[in-house]
N, C-alpha and C positions, 0 to 999 in steps of 0.2 A: 504494500500500500504506500503510495506516494502522497506526502502532505505538502500542500502548496501554501505559500504566503505571498500576498500581493501579486497573485497570478504567476508566480515562479515556483519551481520545485524547491522545497526547502530541505526535506529529508525524507527517508524511506523507512518504513517499518518492515523488518524482515524477520523470518523465523530464527530463533536462537541457534538452531543447528547450522544454518547458513552463515550467521554472524560469526560463530566459533570457527567454522571452516575458513572464512575469509581472514579472520584474525590470525589463524595458524599459517596460512599462506603468506600473509604479510610478514610474520615473524621469520619464516624461512627465507623470504627474499632479503630482509634486512640482515640476517645472519650470513647469507651467501655474499651479499655486497660487502659486508665487513671483512669476511675471509679473503675476498678478492683484493680489497683495498690493502689488507695486510700483506698479501702475497707480492704485491707490486710496490710496496712502500720503499724498498731499497733500490728501485730502478729509476732511471731518469725518464722524463717525459718522452724523449726521443726513442728510448728503448721500448717503452710501453707501446708507443705508436707503431713502431716497426713490428713488434710482436702481434699486435692486433691486425695490422695490414696483412701479415703472412697468414694468420689464421683465417681471415676473410677470403683471401685468395684460395686457400686450400678448400674451404667450404664451398666456394663458388665452383671450383674445379670438380669437386666431388658431385655437386648437383648437376653440372653439365654432363658428366659421365653417366649418371643415373638416368637423366632425361634421355640421352642418346640410346641407352640400353632399353628403356621403355618403348621408345619409338621403333627400334629395331625388332622388338618382340611383338609388335602390334600387327 
């Protein structure tokens, strides 16, 4: 249920089960973010950017290969 004030959505009433699930997901995200921050804290900005660029290129390459394989098997 969405509650409006002055014609705008103000907040939502959600079941407690959903609220607890979302809170747990938020906690996990914050923990993962903190762990990642700690893992890279001793690296320079350039080193982090190079590492991210390499990982993005690898992921892109893997996706292109998977896409080609799907097309070939169709």
